[in-house]
Each structure stands twice: as C-alpha cells, then as structure tokens.
C-alpha positions as CSV (number, residue, x, y, z in Angstrom):
1,M,-1.4,15.0,15.4
2,T,-1.9,13.6,11.8
3,K,-2.7,9.8,11.9
4,I,0.2,7.9,9.5
5,Q,-1.6,5.8,7.1
6,Y,0.7,3.1,6.6
7,P,-0.9,1.2,4.0
8,R,0.3,4.1,1.6
9,Y,3.9,3.7,2.8
10,I,3.8,0.0,2.7
11,I,2.4,0.3,-1.2
12,L,4.6,3.0,-2.1
13,G,7.5,1.0,-0.6
14,L,6.4,-2.3,-2.6
15,L,6.3,-0.3,-5.7
16,G,10.1,1.2,-4.9
17,I,11.1,-2.4,-5.4
18,K,9.1,-2.8,-8.6
19,P,6.1,-2.0,-10.5
20,M,3.3,-4.4,-9.5
21,S,-0.4,-5.1,-9.9
22,G,-2.9,-4.8,-7.4
23,Y,-2.8,-8.7,-7.3
24,D,0.9,-8.7,-7.0
25,I,0.9,-6.4,-3.8
26,K,-1.7,-8.7,-2.0
27,K,0.8,-11.6,-2.4
28,W,3.5,-9.4,-1.2
29,V,1.7,-8.3,1.9
30,D,0.4,-12.0,2.4
31,V,3.9,-13.3,2.6
32,S,5.9,-10.7,4.2
33,F,3.8,-8.4,6.3
34,R,1.4,-10.6,8.1
35,Y,3.8,-11.7,10.5
36,F,4.3,-8.1,11.9
37,W,2.2,-5.6,10.5
38,D,-1.7,-5.7,9.7
39,I,-2.7,-4.4,6.4
40,G,-6.1,-5.8,5.1
41,Y,-6.6,-6.8,1.5
42,G,-9.5,-4.1,1.3
43,Q,-6.9,-1.3,2.1
44,I,-4.8,-1.8,-1.2
45,Y,-7.1,-1.0,-4.1
46,P,-8.6,2.5,-2.3
47,T,-5.2,3.3,-1.5
48,L,-3.8,2.4,-4.9
49,K,-6.3,4.6,-6.3
50,T,-5.9,7.7,-3.8
51,L,-2.1,7.3,-4.8
52,E,-2.9,7.7,-8.3
53,S,-5.0,10.7,-7.7
54,E,-2.2,12.4,-5.8
55,G,0.3,11.8,-8.5
56,L,2.3,9.3,-6.3
57,V,1.8,6.2,-8.5
58,T,1.1,6.1,-12.2
59,M,-1.1,3.1,-13.7
60,K,-1.0,1.5,-17.1
61,N,-2.4,-1.6,-18.6
62,D,0.1,-4.5,-19.0
63,Q,-0.5,-7.9,-20.9
64,A,1.7,-11.0,-20.6
65,E,1.8,-13.0,-23.7
66,G,-1.4,-14.9,-23.5
67,G,-2.4,-13.4,-20.1
68,P,-5.1,-11.4,-19.2
69,V,-4.9,-7.5,-19.1
70,R,-4.1,-6.4,-15.7
71,N,-3.3,-2.7,-14.2
72,L,0.5,-2.4,-13.3
73,Y,1.3,0.6,-10.8
74,T,4.5,2.5,-11.0
75,I,6.1,4.8,-8.1
76,T,6.6,8.2,-9.5
77,A,9.3,11.0,-8.5
78,K,6.9,12.5,-6.5
79,G,6.2,9.0,-4.7
80,K,9.8,8.1,-4.2
81,T,10.0,11.7,-2.4
82,E,6.9,10.7,0.0
83,L,8.2,7.3,0.7
84,D,11.6,8.9,1.6
85,T,10.2,11.6,3.9
86,W,8.4,9.0,6.0
87,L,11.5,6.4,5.8
88,L,13.5,9.6,7.5
89,A,11.0,10.6,10.4
90,P,11.1,9.0,13.7
91,E,9.2,5.9,14.1
92,K,5.6,6.3,15.9
93,K,4.7,2.6,16.6
94,E,6.4,-0.4,18.3
95,Y,7.6,-2.0,15.1
96,E,7.5,0.4,12.5
97,I,11.5,-0.1,12.4
98,L,10.6,-3.4,10.6
99,L,8.8,-1.6,8.0
100,K,11.5,0.7,7.5
101,I,14.4,-1.9,7.4
102,Y,12.1,-3.9,4.9
103,F,12.4,-0.6,2.3
104,G,15.8,0.1,4.0
105,N,17.6,0.2,0.8
106,A,16.1,3.7,-0.1
107,L,18.1,5.1,2.8
108,P,21.7,5.6,3.6
109,P,22.8,2.8,5.7
110,D,24.0,5.2,8.4
111,I,20.6,6.6,8.6
112,M,19.3,3.0,9.2
113,K,21.8,2.4,11.6
114,E,20.8,5.2,13.5
115,K,17.3,4.0,13.8
116,V,18.2,0.3,14.8
117,R,20.4,2.1,17.5
118,E,17.8,3.7,19.1
119,F,15.2,0.6,18.8
120,Q,18.2,-1.6,20.5
121,K,18.7,1.3,23.1
122,K,14.8,1.2,24.2
123,R,14.7,-2.6,24.3
124,E,18.2,-2.4,26.6
125,R,15.9,-0.1,28.7
126,E,13.1,-2.5,28.7
127,L,15.1,-5.4,29.5
128,A,16.6,-4.0,32.5
129,E,12.9,-2.9,33.8
130,I,12.0,-6.5,33.4
131,E,14.7,-8.1,35.1
132,K,14.6,-5.6,38.1
133,T,10.7,-6.7,38.4
134,D,11.9,-10.4,38.1
135,S,14.3,-9.8,40.8
136,Y,11.7,-8.7,43.0
137,L,9.3,-11.3,42.2
138,A,12.3,-13.8,42.9
139,G,12.2,-12.7,46.1
140,L,8.7,-13.4,47.1
141,P,7.9,-16.5,49.1
142,D,7.8,-19.8,47.3
143,S,4.8,-20.6,49.1
144,M,2.9,-17.8,47.0
145,T,0.9,-19.8,44.4
146,A,1.6,-17.1,41.8
147,K,4.9,-16.5,42.0
148,P,5.9,-18.9,39.2
149,F,3.0,-17.8,36.8
150,L,4.2,-14.0,37.2
151,R,7.7,-15.0,36.8
152,S,6.7,-16.8,33.7
153,V,5.2,-13.7,32.1
154,G,8.5,-12.0,32.7
155,S,10.7,-14.7,31.4
156,C,8.6,-14.2,28.1
157,G,9.4,-10.5,28.0
158,T,13.1,-11.2,29.2
159,M,13.4,-13.5,25.9
160,T,11.6,-11.5,23.5
161,Y,13.7,-8.3,24.3
162,K,17.0,-10.4,24.3
163,A,16.4,-11.9,20.7
164,Q,15.3,-8.1,19.6
165,I,18.4,-6.6,21.0
166,A,20.4,-9.7,19.3
167,W,18.2,-9.0,15.9
168,A,19.5,-5.4,16.5
169,E,23.0,-6.2,16.4
170,E,22.7,-8.7,13.7
171,T,21.2,-6.1,11.6
172,L,23.8,-3.6,12.5
173,T,26.3,-5.9,11.5
174,M,24.7,-6.3,8.2
175,L,24.6,-2.3,7.6
176,E,28.2,-2.4,8.2
177,T,28.6,-4.8,5.2
178,I,26.7,-2.7,2.7
179,K,28.3,0.7,3.8
180,G,29.3,1.3,0.2
181,A,26.0,0.9,-1.0
182,G,23.9,3.8,-1.7
183,P,20.5,4.8,-1.5
184,R,18.4,5.8,-4.7
185,K,20.3,8.9,-6.4
186,T,18.3,12.3,-5.7
187,A,19.0,13.2,-9.4
188,S,16.7,10.0,-10.6
189,R,13.7,11.6,-8.7
190,K,14.1,14.5,-11.5
191,G,14.1,12.0,-14.2
192,S,11.5,9.8,-15.6
193,A,8.6,8.7,-13.3
194,E,8.7,5.1,-14.7
195,G,10.8,2.3,-12.5
196,A,11.7,1.9,-8.9
C-alpha cells in the first residue's frame, strides 16, 4: 500500500486557495493545522520543490513594492486534478476528514456530506461501545478503588465522541446551506495553470 504523503496535499490545498510563498504556507500551517494535524516546517520547502518538479505547481519571483523578492507558488491544472483525486478518495487516517473539510470548497457539497456522514456513523458506533463499557464499569462494586478512574477515562471518550457527532451535524447543516455552491469547474483545469 502506498503511503499517503499528506504534506503534498496540504500544500496543494493551500495553493488551491491562493498563490503563496513558502513563508505564507508556514504561517497558514502554524495558524490552521497545528491543532489537529502534524506537518513540520522542514517538510514544506522540499515538498514545494518536488511538486514543482512534477509540474503540480509553478514558481515565479514576486516583489511587492519596496519589499524583498520572494518565490510565489501557484497550483497548476495538473495539481488541481491530483488534489481532487485525494479529496475524493476514502480517508485513511482518523482525522483526515478535517483536512478534507478544510479544502472542501473544491468538491461538490453532496460528496462532502457523504464523507461527514461516514465519520458521524463511525463515531456513533464507537460511542455505543464506550457507553456499553461504562455500563459494565458502573456495575462494579464501589469498594473497588480503581472504579472512578476507569470511568473517568471512559467519560473523556464519551464527551469527545458526543462533541464530534455534534460537529458532524453542524457541518452537515452548513453543507446544506451551500448546496447551490459548486466546486471548481472541470473546464478550468484545461485552461491556464495560473490561479486557484
């Protein structure tokens, strides 16, 4: 099985929002991803070079008035196609759904809804298992000194999964409101490689 190279998709996804320099990408990563996904700064520049060599991004020198020259990267039509292929594929990791929601404007809302529903169903199954375990633990004698600690860990799982199920509901409602919105047009992939 081929290992998914998440940094390449995060970078392609960010460049799908707008052209950026490596420094811009570092700032986005720091603000947006560090809470739920690990991507090291040391991965950004080598990944950009690889993406450029594969024709998935282009690079040009850019200089704001009075500012330093910087390398500005733009996703190409080929890069958009690769990004879309990953977005459509089934999720392989626990919170990969969050990455895909982050770049969800690139896909039709119905496809994103399908993915969120799958995540929600999985969490509902896991919540039922935790509640079953807690029911068993609740029946243990109160004299067992480990009992409150065991139940405390289960309580964390219960609260976490309930919150994630609520998040899924909220996200599905949001996706309903943008039903009329569309993804990038397929035709745009055949045109200029510039822009997102």
